[in-house]
N, C-alpha and C positions, 0 to 999 in steps of 0.2 A: 504494501500499499503505499502512496507518495504522500508526501510531507504534506502535502496540500490536503488531501483529500482524511487527513487525521485528524484536522484541526475541528473542534468541538465549539460551536456556536450556541451562546443562552444570552436572550435579548430580553431587556427590561423596558420600562417607560422613558428612564432617566439613564440608563446607562447600556453598554455592551461589551460584556467579558468573551472574551477569546483567549481558547487553552489549545495550546499544543499537546496532545495526548499521549506522544513520545514521550517528550520530552518532562513532562508534568509542571511545565511551567505558565502562569494564567497571566492575560494581561487584561487587565479591566479599561473599558476607555469611556469616560462619564462626560455626557453632554454638557457641554458648557454655554454661557453668554459672555463672551469678554466684554471688557471695558477700558480703553485705551491701550488694550494690547490684542499683540495676532502671533500667529503660528508664521515662522519660516517653512516656504513651502519647498520642496524636496526636487519637486519636477511637476511638469503640466498634468492635469487631470487626465483620467481617462473615465470611462463608461464601465459600470460593475453593475452585476446583479442584484446588490445587496449593500447595505451597511456592514453583513457579516461578511461579508465576500469582499468590501474594501477594505476592511481591520486585516482581514487576513492577507490579501495580495500587498500592501501597503508594510506589514510585519515580513512578508516570505521577502517582498524587493528590495526593501531598504535597513531588514533588522534592527538593530536597538537604533537606528537613526531615527526609524519611524517612533517618534512620541506622541503625536495626534494626526486628525485625518481630518475632511469638511467632506460632506455627503449631501448630493440635493437630491431628496427624496423623486422628486417629479423626471427629473432629466437622466441621474442616477450618475453624474456628475461625481468621481472620487479622486479627491485632490490631495496626494498625500506630504505631511509635515513632519515639521520638528520642535523645535523650541517656541515658548512662547516667548515673546519680546515687547518690552515694555513701548509703547511708540508707536507701534508697527501695526497697519490695517487690519483688521479684523477679518472673518469671511464677508464675499462681496454675496448679493441674493444671488449669483450665478451657481458660488461653490456651494451655500446652505448653510447645514449646520455643523459646528465645531463639535468634536469629539477629543478629548483628554484622556492620556493614559495616567491615572492617578497612580501607577506603582514603577511607573520607568524612571523614575528620575528625571523628570521634565522639565527642570532649570538648570543644566549642569555648566550654565553658564556663568554661574556665582563661583568666586574665586574664595578657599576656606584661607582662613589666616588664626594664628596659634602662638602665643607669647606668652607665657607665665600665666596669668588667670585671663590673661585677654582672647578669646576665640571668638570669632565670627565668621561669619560665610559673607560676600558681598559680589554686587554685580555694579560697573559703571556704565551709564547708559550714556549714551552721543547723541540720541535726539532732544528735540528743548520743548519744556511743557512747564506750564503753570505750576505753581504751588500743588494745588490743590489737585492738579491731572498727574502729578508725577507721585503726589500719596498715592491716588486711583491705581497708576501704573505697579507700583512696588505690591501695593494689597494685594494685585490679583495674579503677584506671583509668590502669595503667602510669605511680603516681607516686610519691610519698612523702610523709608527715608534712612540713610545712616545717619546715626546718632553718635557724636563722637562726646561722648561723655566722661572720658578720661583722657588724661592728657597723650596716653600711649595712644588711644584713637584718634586724639586729634592728629597724630605724628601719622599715623596709617591714612588717614583721610588724602592728607596730602601728599603722600607716594601713589595714590589711587587715581588722582582726579590730571587730568590737563590744564594747571594753572592759569594757561592764557583763556580760560573760559567760566565765565561764571556760572556757578553750581550751586546747588540749593544742599541743605544739611538738612535733616528733622528736628528743628527748633523753630516754635514760634511765640508770638504772642496775642495772638488772634483774638480768642477770648475773656483777654482781661490786660489792658495795655498795661506794659511794663512788667510784667510777668511772662518769662520765658520761659514754655514747659516742652520736654522733650515728646518725641512722636511716639514712641513705644509707651513709655510709663505714664506722659501726664504729668508727671514730678519736675518742678522747678530748677533749671541750673544752679549750681549751688555759686555762691558770689565769688568765691577766689576763682574758678573754673571761668566762670565769667570775664573778670578782668585781664584774664591770661590770654584769652583767645579772640577777644574783640578787638578790632582795631582802634584805635586812639580815638575819644569822640563819639564812637559807637557804642550800643544802639544809639541814634537820635530821634528817629520817626521822623524823617524829614518830611513836611508836606502834611503832617499827623496823615500816614499813609503808609505807613512800614512796616509791616508785624510779621515777617519770613525772614528766616536768617539764610545767608549764602555766601558761599566763598568769592571775592571780587579780584577779580585781577589786579597785579599789581599792590595790593591793598597788604597790610602786613596782618592780619587776623578777620573776622567774621566782622559782616555788617548787617545791618537791617534790610530789607527791601519793601518792593511792592509786591504783594501775592501772587498778582495779575500777569509778573514778568513773566516770559519763558526764558528758561537756563535749563542746560546737563543738571543730573544728579545721581546719588550713587543710591542703591538699594542694599538692606541688609536683614539678613535673616539667622 
């Protein structure tokens, strides 16, 4: 019996389970509705008989590179895809619904870092988004905007980014002016770290319109800026 015919499919309303019975390996694809994130397409799509066959052919043709796929139930267009990338367009009407493999480590672009008590995984995104959209993009990859809440993580942040670009960090005072809180915990930045990491004279809430914190090219530390500005960002988990 061929590998293809040995595949067993089990469908539900929101998920598709694909199991290669000769290996015992099971892959579960879950239907999702992305927001400000989209898959990296692996190739042009093809017409396939069902979602199950689309999932199977995606894994057969692209092996572990197939971490998601799109399927149009009307046209039967099957489009193989890889990782979800913040800022990348989601599925088009032509491509149909998006299914994500929830046990295939779908976000391998995160880089691990460990030094003493500091242990994080991060992803630097070169798209330009507002603070709110960058926050959403990170959340869609089960992460949050990078939180440099220790001097070690501040140093790490500056090794990650391209310092010639404005870049968001996960710190803002949107809820209470002057109370800057971290994106992951809601805790206020401690005064000592605030004094050490912000540029001279910052934060200043210029024109009473700056609530979100970022790296500014040429500055000696962090700055508060208008949350509707578009910048690069770093996700962390």
